[in-house]
N, C-alpha and C positions, 0 to 999 in steps of 0.2 A: 340401295333403293329399298323403300318401305312398302309393304304390301298390307292391305286391310285384313283384319282377322275377324272371323264371325263372333258374335257374342256367346258367352258361356251359357248354354241352355240345358235344361233338364231333359231327360229321355221322355219321349212322347207316348201317345197311346199305342195300343196293339194295332197291328196291321190287320186287314181283313182275313188273313190266314190265321189269326190268333197269336201270332208271334209279336215280339217287340224287342226294343233295344235292351230293356231291362233284362229280358230272359237271356240275350246274348251276354250281358254283362256277367250275369250268374253262371252261365255256361262256361265261359272262358276265365271266370275268377279275376277279371280285371280290376274289380274294386278291392281285391285282397291283395295282389301283388303290385298293383299300380301306385299304391301309397299316395293317392291323390293327383300324381303326376299325369296319369292316363285315365280316361274314362270314355263312355260312348254318348255322342250327343244325339239330339232328336233325328238328325238325318241318317242315323245309322252308321256313322263313321266314328273311328277313333279320334279323339282330339287330346292334345297335349296341353297340360298346365304347368309350366315349369316351377312356379312358386309352391305348387301342391295344394292350393286353396281353391275352393270352388268358385270363388269370386275373382280369381286372378286372371290375368291375360292369358289367352289360349289360342291355339291354331288347330285347324282341321287338318289331320294327317294325310288324308286322301287328297284334299285340295292342294296341300304343300307339295306332296309328291308329283301331282299332275303339273303343278307350276314349275317344278324343278325340270321335269321332263321337257316342257316347252322351251326352256332355256338351253337344251341339249345335254343336260345332266342325265346320265343312264342308270337304269336299274341293272343290277342292284345297287341301291344306294345305301350308304351308312350316314344316317342323319344324327347329328350331335347337337344337343341343347345346352349350351354353356351356362344358361340361367338355372338348370337343374343342378349343376356343380355348385352354383353359389348357394342354392337352397340347402344342399347336403352339408356344405361347410358350416352355414349358420346353424343347421339342425344339431350336428354333433357338438359344436361349441355352446350352443344354448343349453343343451343336455348337462354338460359338464359344469357350467356355470351355475345351473340350478342345484346340482348335486353338492358342489362346493358350498354354496350358500346354505343350504338346508343342514349340511353336516358341520359347518363352522370350519371348514377345512382351511388350513393356512397357506397351503401352496397354490399355485396357479395351474391352469391347463393350457398346454402348447401342443397341438397336434402336428404330425408331420405327414407328408405324403410320399410313400415309397414309389418311385417313378417306374419300377419294374412293372407295376400293374398296368400302366399304360404310359408309354414315353412319348406319344405324340406331342409335338411341340406346342401346338395351339392349346391343347389340354392343359399341359403343365403351366403355360403362362396365364391361363384363366384361373388355375387354382391358386397360383401365386398372388394374382391381383385380388381375388376374392378373399384370400386368406391374410392379407395384409393387416386388416384391422383385428385379427384375432392371433397374430404372432405365429402364424402357421408356418412350418419349415418344410424342408424336403429330406428324403432319405435316399441315399446311393447304396446300391449293392454291388458295385464293380467300378473299375477305373474309368471306363467310358462314361458310365452314369454319373460319377462324380464330376466329370468335366461339363457335363450338361447342368448338373445341379449348380456349379459354381458360376456359370454364365447366366442363369436365370434366377437365382435366389437373391433378391435385393432387399428383403425385409430385415432391418438391421437388429431387431430384437428377437428374431427367430433363430432356431438351431439348425444346423445340418448334421444328420447322422450318417456316418460312414459305416456300413455293414459289408459282408461278404469277405472273399479271399483277397488279401493285400500283399503287395510286394512293396520294396523300398520306394519306388516311383510313386505308387498310390499314396503312401503315408507321407512322403515328403510334400507332395502337392496339397495334401489336406493340411499339413502344418504351415505351409506358405500362405494358404488362403486366409489364415488368421491376420495376415498383414493387410488383407483387403477389408477388414472389419467383420469378417464371417465368424460366427460362432460355431466352429466345426468341431465335432466330437468324434474321435476315432474309437470304434467299438472293437475291443479284442474279441474276435470269434474263434480264434484258434490260439493255443497257448504260445506258439512259436511267434506270434505277432507282438507280444510284449517286448521282446529283444529287439525286433526291428523298430518299434516306436521309440525305444530308449536310444538306440544308435542313431536314427534320424534326428532326434531331438538334440542330441549332443552335437551332431554335425552341422546343423543349421542354427543352433543357439536359440531354439524355440521351445518354450514350454508347451507341452501337449495338453489338449483336453481330452481325457481318456474315459471310456465306458467299458465295462466289463459285461459280457453276455454269460449268464449262467444257464446251465442246462438242468431243466426241471425234470425230476422224476415223474411228476404228474402229467399225464397225457390229456390232450383235447379230445375232440370227437369229430366224426364226419369223414368226408373223402380225404381229406388231408391230414389225417391223424398222425401220419409218420413225420410230420415237419415239427412235432413236439415230442416231449419225454425223454427218457434216458439215451435212447438210441438215435436221436435227432442229429442232423448233419452239423450244426453248429453249436457253439457254446462250450463253456469251461465246467469241467466236473468240479466237485467239491475240493478235491485234492488240488487241482490246477488252480482253483481260485485262491486258495490259502497260499500256495507257492507263488502266485502272481503277486498278491499283496506283499509278501517278503521281498520280491524282486523290486517292486516300486519303493519300499521302504529303504533297500540298500542303495538305491540311486537318489534318495532324497526327493521322490517324485510322488509319494502317496497323496499329497494334496492335489495332484493332477487329476486323481480319480473323481469324477463328478457325475457319473451316471451308472446306474445298474440296469441291465436290459434283460428281459426274458421273453420268450415267445410261447404263447398259449396254443397256437395253431391257426390255421386259416379256415374261415367259414364255419365257425362253431355253431351248431345247431342248438345246443342245450346249455342254458345259462348256468346249471349246476356245475358243469365242466369248468366253466370260466371262473367260477367262485372257488373251486378247489385249487386251480392252478394259481389264482391270485394269492391265496394264503401262503403257499410255498414260496412264490416269487418275492412277496414282500418281506417274508422272514429272512430271505437272503439279504435283502436291502438293510434291514436293521441290524443284521449281525456284522455285515461289512462295515457299517457305520461304527459299531462298537469296537471293530478292530483298529480303529484310529483314522479311518477315512472320513473324517468330519467335514470335508469339503463336498460331500455328495449333495448335489442339488436336484438331480433328475432321477426319476424311475420311468423307465421306458417299457411298458407292458405289451408292446408288440401289436401284431395284428390279432384277427380273431373275430372281430365285430361281424356278425353274418348279415347277409342280405336274404330277404324272404323271396325267393324266385318263384314259388309256387302258391303262396298264400296259405298253406295248410297248417303250419305251426308244428308239424310232426315228422318231416322228412329231412334227409341230409342237405336238401336244397332249400331248406326253410329255417326258420328260427322260432323258438318258443318264447322270445323275450323282445323287449323294445330297446331302442337306442337309449332312452331314459333309464330303463332298468339296469342296462349295461354300465352307464356312467354311475349311477348310484352304488352299484357293487364295487367298482374299481375304487371309488372315493371312500366308500365305508370301510372296505378292507384295508386301506392305507392308513386311515384315521385310527381305526381300532387298534392295529398292530404296532403303529409307530408310537402312539400314545402309551400303549402297554410297556414298550421298551424305552420310553423317554426320548425318542428321536424325533427331530423337527420334521414336519410334513414336507416331503419334496415336491417339486414341480412334476406334474403328471405329462407324460408324453405317450401318445398312441400312434400306431402306423396303420390306421383303418382305411387303407387304399380301396378296397373292394366297395366298402360302405359309401365312399365319396364319389366314385365314378360309375359304378355299375348302371345306374338308372338313366344316365344322361344320353346313352346311345342306343339307336334302334336301327336294325337292318330291314330295309323294305325291298321286296323282290316280287316278281310276277310268276305266275304259273304258265308254263309254256305247252302244257298237254297233260292228258290223263290216260290212264289204263283201267277200264271199267270191266270187272269180271261178272257182275250181276247179269243174269239172263232171266228176263221176265217171260220169255216163250221158249218152249223146248225145240230142239231141232226136228227134223222130219221123223215121224213115228217109226219105231223099230218094226221090222217084218219078221216072220218065221224063218226067212232065209239068212238073217243076221246071226251073229255069234250069239250063243246063249246069255253071255255077260251082257251084251247090249240089250237083249230082251228083258233081262233081270232089272236093269236101269230104267227102262220103259215102265216095268210093273210097279217099281218103287214110286216113280213120279205119279202114277195113276191111283195108287192105293193109299198114298199119304193122307192122314187125318189126325185130329187131335188125340184119338185113342191109341194109335199105334206109332206115334212120332218118335219114340225112343227106339222102337224096333227098327223103324226105317232109317233113323240116324246111324245105328250101328251097321246096318245093311249097306248103307252108302259109303261108309268109310272102308268096309271090307271090299266093296266093288272098286273103289278107287285103287287100293293096293293091287287087286288082282288085275286090273287094267294095265297098270305099269309093268307088272311081271309078264303078262302075255304079249305085250308089245316088245318087251326086251328079248323074250325067247322067240319072237317072229311069228307068233300065232296070230296077232292082230296087226293089221296094215296101218298105214299112216291116216287114211281116211277114217277107218274104225275108231283109231285112238281120239282123233279130233272129234268125231260124233260123241264118244263116251265122255270126253272132256266137257263138251257143250252141255250135254245131259246132265253131267254132275253139277254144273254151275246153276242149271235151270232148277234141279232138285233142291240144291241148297238155298237158292233164292226163295223158292216157295216155302221151304222149311223154316227159314228165318222169320218170314212174315206170319207164319202159323205159330211159332214158338213165342212170338212177342205178345200173343193173346192168352198165353197159359200161364198160371202161377209158377209152375216148376220149369219153365222153358228158358230160364236165363242162362244156364250152362251151355245149351245147344246155341242160342243166339250169340253169346260171347265167342265161342270157338269158330263157328262158321263165318261171323262177321269179321273176326281177325283174318281168316284165310280169304275171304272174297272182298276185302276192303279195296276201294280203289287206290291207285298210286297217283299222285299229283307231281308231275315232273316240274321242277322249280329251277328258276335262273339264279343260282348261287352255288357256293361250294361250302359244305360242312367244315372241311378241313381248313379253309382260309378264314371264314367269317365266324364261326362258333366251334373251334377245335375242342373245347372242353366237353362238348356234347358226345363227341366221338371218343376222346381219350379216356374220360374218367366218368362217363355217364351223367354230366351235369345236366340238370333239367332247366331249360329257359321257357320262359312264356312265349307261346306262339299263337297268333290268331289272325283272322282276316281284319284289315284296317277299314273295310266298307261292307255295305249290304247287310249290315248287322240288325236292320229292321225285318230281314227275311229269315225264315227258319232254315238253318244249315241241315240238309237232309242227307248228305254224303258222308260215310266213314272213310277216312283216308290216311294214308301215311304219305310222307313228303320225300321225294328223292331228289338229290341235287344233280348237278351236270357232270360230275366226275364218273368215270367208269370204274367204280369201286363199289363193292357191295355194301361197305360200311358208310357210304355217301348218302346217309338217309336219316330222316327223323321219325322215329316209331316209338317214342316215349313222351306221353303228354299227361297232364294232370287230370285227374277225374274229380271235379269239384263236388260231386255228389258223395263220393266215398273218401276223398282225401287221398287215395292211392293213385297209382299211375296206370294208364291203359296204353295199348299199342297203337290206337288210332285217334284222330280228332275229327270232329264234325265241321264240315266246310260247305260251301254252296256249290250248286251245279254250275259248271263253266258255260258262259254265254259266248257263242261264237264271235259276236260283234263288240264284246266288251273285254277289257283286260281285267284280271282278277289279281289283286295284290294281298300279300300276306306280310306280316311283320314278326320278326323275333326281337324281343324287348330284353332290357337289362343286360346289353352285351358290352357295356363300357369298360368292364374290368377283365384285363388279361387277353381277351379274345383277339383283338387286332394284332397285338405284339407276338402271340403265339402261333397265329395263322401260318400255314406252310403253302408251298406251291404245287400241291398235288394235282397232277394233269396240267401243271403250268397255269392254273386259274390264279390271277394276282390280286392285288389290293382292289376294292371297289371304289368307285367314285365316293367321295365323302363330302358333306357341307356341314358348316356350323350356322345355326339358325338362332337369333336372339328374337324372342317374342315380347312385344310391348302392348300397351293398352290399345294402341291404334292399328296393329298390324304385326309384321315381322320383318326382319332384316336379314339377308343372307351375308354374314360377316366373312366367311371363308369358304372357298371351293377347292378341294384337294383333289385332282384328276386321279382316277385308278390308273393302275399299271396298263401300258401298252404291251402288246405281244413282244415287241422289241426289247422292252425293258425287262420283262420276265426273262426272256431268253438270254439276255445279257447276264443274269445271275447264274447261269449255268454255262457260261462261257461261249454262247453262240454270238456271232457278229453280224449285224445287218447287211453290211456291204458284202461279205463273203457268201451269205446266204442267197442274196439276189444275184450275184455273179455266178453262182452254181447253177440256179434256174435259167439264167440267160445262156449259158453254154449248153445246157441240155436242150434248150429250145432251138439253139442254132443246129445242133446235131440232128434234132427231129426234122427240122426244115430241109437240111441236106438229104435226109432219107425219104422226104416227101410225105411224112406222117403227120405234119403239122404246118399249116399256112402261116405267112408272115402276119397276116391279121389275127389269126388265133394266138400266135406267139406274142403279139403286142397285148392282147386281152389277158392272157395267162399272167404276164408279168405285171400288169396293172393290178390284177386282183391279188397277186402274191404281195406286192408292195403295200396295197391297201390293207391287207390282213395283218402284215407286220406292224403297221402303224395304228391298228384298231384295238378295241376293247377285248379282254380275254373272254368276257362273258358274251351271252348271245345279245345281238343288238337288233332293234327295230329298224328295219330298212327305211321307214319313213322318217326316222329321226334325222 
């Protein structure tokens, strides 16, 4: 079913409060990291333009979310836009096409998608479909992934790259796939695999297509720096490379070597690191060719093409280069060094999975509650009968002014420590500690307001704002939906998807549903400084209205790396195609039920229900549970097992 989509409109004038959607766009940096796919419209809502052009078809993300919820699809929702995948495939191919033309390069470009980045079937199918006109292939990093790739890869002139640890079964399957017309290249990642390939080839009577992965000494940069360099997990050392060539020669199989592969690293933020790695990697290619491997047709430069997650151009979560600059550098390095050695230009293979998939997926979730520590009014006044510490706090509140703010700040911090110590030693009672805590928040709130008016008050504002910031409790799991945020400190763009015509006046961190102190987001981009900050600005919650936030650029690695912390499973997911006249819901993938999640850890629905039934019968016999209560308990229990693992709206 197709649904009408609003016209793409520019942001409107400022609201009566002096705020505008343009200011929200600047605050959240959406025009920097959104790359044209995401903007803010005049209604103050995020809208999605999958083609990345301001005049292209678009959809209002809030209206889409509400429409999906009306159909019974539950938040949190993973919304995927396959049209963005197509735009990314076209972008990288156009960049390399332009670079090849400008440099008069004689080889072709053929990208491959490493399915480890996101193995969701619908996504891989979309990439295969959109990549057919570009000869785009697939990469497998394990035996199960190879089985997926062989089933889905139908582009006849594309390559299949086989990486990862390999046993005889993996290699024999890859060899036999050549009989299906697949151009399958087995990449030697470990020296021992050369012998396995030779043995399997003789056993089956099939000449293999072989690639050698070389281990570079040059390292990349960023969070995944250890995936490259001399100590990287995969690749042949120079000694192993030379010995491997001799083994192939001894078995009359040197002409089977048709690809040299090296890996620069993942999410490289700085183009200079890419350039340095390319020089070393291409030199390996030319030297191997000179050793008699004249059937070399491909050079696989691996991954590394970064995604700008924060729009700063200066952090590990950003890039200081464009896709076109990346393509230019790859082509230029190959052309220069191959011409220098008189080696024919090879076909270029990249494994830029993050670049292809990150933008297409958005996690939308609702805020379920807040914790507000600001106190605009102090508690009841301290009296002479109160402990001297309480009287000191009262005095700080009353005497605070611009001239003594630094003194009061220091006194406040000292009083806080003394309060905790006196309570621990039994000097202060529970009610007294509660009063002192309330007064502390009142003083800090007053101090923040005052410090904002002072030129040198920034440090006080920053420290107290971080301490007194609100916590917004959100209906999602960090560990399930954005695990890299927790595991490696990856920065993802986060912002409200609506009310962007209103000034966001609350500083908050985001807490997920898990009962884990790491289950939170407290690292956000500061668009003014280019650095990170512990809080983000959000709107006050209205009791009668839901408040939705979105985490963007989640399409690479996050879904497949997500875990079951606290048994929160996969979210509901939808695939939405956007057209000039509206949008279509292509696929709906239901999130895990409680029963499904429990089955992953060996719990069975029937035995669990039976256990509750037996406990209910025993309670009935004891007289502690009525038959009607037992019926209701079992009903709720079974409904819970069949329900969503996340919080559900009872009205849905």
